C-alpha positions as CSV (number, residue, x, y, z in Angstrom):
1,M,92.9,72.6,118.7
2,K,94.8,71.9,122.0
3,G,97.1,69.7,119.9
4,K,97.8,72.2,117.4
5,Q,98.2,75.2,120.2
6,L,100.7,73.0,122.1
7,G,102.9,72.4,118.8
8,G,102.5,75.9,117.8
9,S,104.1,76.7,121.4
10,L,106.7,74.6,121.2
11,L,107.6,75.9,117.9
12,L,107.7,79.5,119.3
13,L,109.6,78.2,122.2
14,L,112.2,76.3,119.8
15,A,112.5,80.0,117.8
16,A,113.3,81.6,120.9
17,L,116.0,79.3,122.1
18,I,117.9,79.5,118.5
19,W,117.5,83.3,118.7
20,G,119.0,83.5,122.5
21,V,122.0,80.8,121.5
22,C,122.6,83.2,118.6
23,F,124.1,85.8,120.7
24,V,126.7,83.5,121.7
25,V,127.3,82.6,118.4
26,Q,127.3,86.1,117.3
27,V,130.1,87.0,119.7
28,V,132.2,83.9,118.9
29,G,131.6,85.0,115.2
30,L,133.2,88.4,116.2
31,E,136.5,86.4,116.8
32,S,137.0,85.6,113.2
33,L,134.9,88.0,111.3
34,R,134.4,91.8,111.8
35,P,130.4,92.8,112.2
36,F,129.8,94.0,108.5
37,T,131.1,90.6,107.0
38,F,129.6,88.6,109.4
39,N,126.1,89.8,109.1
40,A,126.5,90.0,105.4
41,L,127.3,85.8,104.9
42,R,124.8,85.4,107.6
43,M,121.8,87.3,106.1
44,L,122.8,86.1,102.7
45,L,122.8,82.6,103.8
46,G,119.4,83.1,105.5
47,G,118.0,84.5,102.3
48,L,118.8,81.5,100.3
49,V,117.6,79.1,102.7
50,L,114.0,80.5,102.3
51,L,114.6,81.1,98.5
52,P,113.3,77.7,97.6
53,A,110.0,78.1,99.7
54,A,109.5,81.5,98.6
55,L,109.5,80.5,95.1
56,F,107.4,77.5,95.5
57,R,104.7,79.9,97.5
58,G,105.3,82.3,94.5
59,R,104.2,79.9,91.8
60,R,101.4,78.8,93.8
61,R,100.1,82.0,94.3
62,A,100.6,82.8,90.7
63,R,98.6,79.5,89.8
64,A,95.7,81.0,92.1
65,G,95.6,84.4,90.6
66,Q,98.0,86.8,92.5
67,P,96.6,90.2,93.2
68,Q,97.8,92.9,90.7
69,G,100.4,95.1,92.0
70,E,101.6,92.4,94.6
71,A,105.1,92.0,93.1
72,K,105.6,95.6,93.5
73,M,104.2,96.0,96.6
74,R,106.6,93.1,97.8
75,L,109.6,94.8,96.3
76,M,108.8,98.2,98.2
77,A,108.1,96.0,101.7
78,G,111.4,94.0,101.0
79,A,113.5,97.0,100.4
80,L,112.3,99.1,103.7
81,C,112.3,95.9,106.0
82,G,115.9,94.9,104.5
83,A,117.3,98.2,105.4
84,A,115.6,98.6,109.1
85,L,116.9,95.0,109.6
86,W,120.5,95.8,108.4
87,L,120.6,98.8,110.7
88,A,119.4,97.1,113.7
89,T,121.6,93.7,113.2
90,T,124.7,96.1,113.0
91,L,124.0,98.0,115.8
92,Q,123.9,95.1,117.4
93,Q,126.5,93.0,116.3
94,F,129.2,96.2,116.7
95,G,127.3,96.2,120.5
96,L,128.6,92.7,121.1
97,V,132.1,94.0,120.5
98,Y,131.8,96.0,123.8
99,T,129.0,94.1,126.2
100,T,128.1,90.5,127.0
101,A,125.7,88.1,125.1
102,G,122.9,88.3,127.8
103,K,123.2,91.9,128.4
104,S,123.1,92.4,124.8
105,A,119.6,90.0,124.7
106,F,117.8,91.7,127.7
107,V,118.4,95.4,126.3
108,T,117.4,94.4,122.7
109,T,114.4,92.7,124.0
110,L,113.2,96.7,125.0
111,Y,111.8,96.4,121.5
112,V,108.8,94.9,122.7
113,V,107.9,97.9,125.0
114,L,109.1,100.5,122.1
115,V,106.9,99.1,119.4
116,P,103.6,100.1,121.0
117,V,105.0,103.3,122.4
118,L,106.3,104.1,118.8
119,G,102.8,103.1,117.8
120,L,101.5,106.2,119.8
121,A,103.1,108.7,116.7
122,L,100.5,106.4,114.5
123,R,97.4,107.3,117.1
124,R,97.3,103.6,118.4
125,R,95.9,103.5,122.1
126,A,98.5,102.6,124.7
127,G,97.1,101.0,128.2
128,V,98.1,101.3,131.6
129,N,99.7,98.2,131.6
130,L,102.5,99.8,128.6
131,W,103.3,102.6,130.8
132,I,103.8,100.3,133.8
133,G,106.0,98.2,131.3
134,V,107.7,101.4,130.2
135,T,108.6,102.9,133.6
136,L,109.8,99.0,134.5
137,A,111.8,99.1,131.2
138,V,113.9,102.4,132.0
139,C,114.6,100.9,135.7
140,S,116.1,97.8,134.4
141,L,118.2,99.7,131.8
142,Y,119.6,101.6,134.6
143,F,120.6,98.6,136.3
144,L,121.9,96.8,133.2
145,C,123.6,99.8,131.7
146,V,124.7,101.9,134.3
147,S,127.4,101.2,136.5
148,E,127.9,102.2,140.3
149,A,130.1,104.7,139.1
150,L,127.5,106.4,136.9
151,T,129.3,105.4,133.7
152,V,127.3,103.5,130.9
153,N,129.0,100.8,128.4
154,R,129.3,101.9,125.3
155,G,128.2,98.5,123.5
156,D,125.1,98.7,126.1
157,L,124.0,102.3,124.3
158,I,124.7,100.5,120.7
159,T,122.6,97.9,121.6
160,L,119.7,100.3,123.0
161,A,119.6,101.7,119.4
162,A,119.6,98.7,117.8
163,A,116.5,98.0,119.9
164,L,114.9,101.4,118.6
165,C,115.8,100.0,115.3
166,F,114.2,96.5,115.4
167,A,110.8,98.1,116.8
168,L,111.2,100.3,113.7
169,H,111.7,97.1,111.5
170,I,108.6,95.3,113.5
171,L,106.2,98.2,112.7
172,I,107.2,98.2,109.0
173,I,106.2,94.4,109.1
174,D,103.0,95.2,110.6
175,R,102.4,97.6,107.6
176,F,103.3,95.0,104.8
177,A,102.6,91.6,106.5
178,P,99.0,91.6,105.4
179,L,99.7,92.8,101.7
180,V,102.5,90.4,100.9
181,D,103.3,86.7,101.3
182,G,105.3,86.4,104.7
183,V,108.1,83.9,103.5
184,A,108.8,85.9,100.5
185,L,109.0,89.4,102.6
186,S,111.1,87.7,105.0
187,C,113.8,86.3,102.0
188,A,113.8,89.5,100.5
189,Q,114.6,91.4,103.5
190,F,117.5,89.1,104.2
191,F,118.9,89.7,100.6
192,V,118.6,93.4,101.2
193,A,120.3,93.4,104.5
194,G,123.0,91.0,103.3
195,T,123.7,93.0,100.2
196,L,123.9,96.4,102.2
197,S,126.3,94.5,104.8
198,L,128.5,93.2,102.3
199,V,128.7,96.8,100.5
200,C,129.8,98.3,103.8
201,A,132.2,95.3,104.4
202,L,133.9,95.8,100.9
203,L,134.4,99.3,101.7
204,T,135.8,99.2,105.6
205,E,136.6,95.6,106.3
206,T,139.1,93.0,105.1
207,A,138.3,89.1,105.3
208,T,140.3,86.1,104.1
209,L,138.8,82.8,103.0
210,Q,140.5,81.4,105.8
211,Q,138.8,83.4,108.4
212,V,135.3,82.6,106.8
213,Y,136.3,79.0,106.9
214,N,137.1,79.3,110.5
215,C,133.9,81.0,111.2
216,R,132.0,78.4,109.1
217,Y,129.7,76.8,112.3
218,M,129.0,80.2,113.4
219,L,127.6,81.5,110.0
220,L,126.1,78.5,109.4
221,Y,124.2,78.7,113.0
222,A,123.3,82.3,112.2
223,G,122.3,81.9,108.9
224,V,120.4,78.5,108.4
225,L,118.9,78.1,112.1
226,S,118.3,82.1,113.1
227,C,117.2,83.3,110.1
228,G,116.0,80.5,108.1
229,V,114.4,77.8,110.5
230,A,113.6,80.2,113.5
231,Y,111.7,82.6,111.3
232,T,109.8,79.4,109.8
233,A,109.0,78.1,112.9
234,Q,107.5,81.6,114.1
235,I,105.2,81.9,111.1
236,I,104.0,78.4,111.8
237,G,103.7,78.5,115.4
238,Q,101.8,82.0,115.2
239,K,99.2,80.4,113.4
240,H,97.8,78.4,116.3
241,V,99.0,80.6,119.4
242,D,97.2,83.4,120.7
243,P,99.4,86.4,120.1
244,T,100.0,87.7,123.7
245,V,101.2,84.3,124.3
246,A,103.5,84.0,121.3
247,S,105.0,87.3,122.3
248,L,106.0,86.0,125.7
249,L,107.3,82.7,124.5
250,M,109.8,84.6,122.0
251,C,110.7,87.1,124.5
252,L,112.5,83.9,126.3
253,E,115.3,84.4,123.9
254,S,117.0,86.8,126.1
255,V,116.8,84.3,129.2
256,F,118.3,81.6,126.7
257,A,121.0,84.0,126.0
258,V,122.1,84.4,129.5
259,L,122.1,81.3,130.1
260,A,124.0,80.3,126.9
261,G,126.2,83.1,128.1
262,W,126.9,81.7,131.1
263,V,127.6,77.9,130.0
264,F,129.6,78.4,126.6
265,L,131.3,81.8,127.1
266,G,131.5,81.9,131.1
267,E,129.8,85.4,131.3
268,R,128.9,86.5,134.9
269,L,126.2,88.7,135.7
270,S,126.2,90.9,138.9
271,G,123.4,91.2,141.3
272,R,123.0,95.0,140.0
273,E,122.9,93.4,136.4
274,W,120.4,90.4,137.4
275,T,118.1,93.2,139.0
276,G,118.1,94.6,135.6
277,C,117.4,91.3,133.8
278,A,114.4,90.4,135.9
279,L,112.9,94.1,135.9
280,M,113.2,94.1,132.2
281,L,111.6,90.4,131.7
282,V,108.5,91.8,134.0
283,A,108.2,94.8,131.8
284,V,108.1,92.7,128.6
285,V,105.6,90.5,130.1
286,L,103.1,93.8,131.4
287,A,103.6,95.3,127.6
288,Q,102.1,92.1,126.3
289,L,99.3,91.5,129.0
290,P,95.7,92.5,128.1
291,E,94.7,95.7,129.4
292,R,91.6,94.2,131.8
293,F,94.2,92.7,133.8
294,F,95.0,96.4,135.0
295,V,91.8,98.4,134.4
296,R,88.4,97.5,136.7
297,R,85.6,96.9,134.4
298,E,83.4,100.2,134.2
299,K,79.9,99.9,135.4
300,K,77.2,100.3,133.1
301,G,76.7,104.0,131.7
302,A,80.2,105.1,133.7
303,P,82.9,106.8,131.9
304,R,85.9,104.5,130.6
305,S,88.5,104.7,133.4
306,G,92.4,104.3,132.7
307,L,95.4,106.4,131.0
308,S,94.4,104.6,127.7
309,A,92.7,107.3,125.1
């Protein structure tokens, strides 16, 4: 069991590394292709990578007796997840036009805190650790996004909106994942998101085959590795790793993004921005820790303490 846990942790770490470096890949990709075109090609490529596995698993489930109505449920789930993913990745890609890969990664990571906050609307309980995390996240956003002259970078605001959309995307997946096959759902959402991006690209952007060729390595990385390999590594890894540990490992993508931006793009963060990154990382960790670390065990017969409902 320990061997499987170690293997699962390494797979999740691999996924975080791939996603972190992908922020740099997206920045470089913008030098050749506009946001809608880049996202359309990477998403459709990601869907094609997962299609063989989705078809294989579908045939196996059909032979085993697929539950009635699953196909219709999968279509609806794929459409909703794909639309949310399209909006999130579009905002993230446009945000990268105005901000750095490292800052974009840390602001995007805010989705980990936003998910349980939005869950309050679904009457999901929230512990004191969440509210501490939210407070630290707000402070980190101030250091990351607001300059000393009290001005806000438009790219940071766009990326903040992307983080909100990623949080909604996760909640939608949480709703449908137990009802449909995970690989099929991922494959469907990539095709939906890619198609929506393609329509927007045809209406608002122009791209030549030479531009696509010039961006081929970035597209292969973002499509094959980021969408296909990293997602598969996440699914396999999470089967053998505690959810809290899994979340913390995947949040390291923001750290890898900062390092990749420094190595490949020469990006530098100010002391103020490093402070914001540190606070965001602490906020993400606190949001994932069990509440027992913050609330003392109640004495027998005593009322429950803490801020949670």
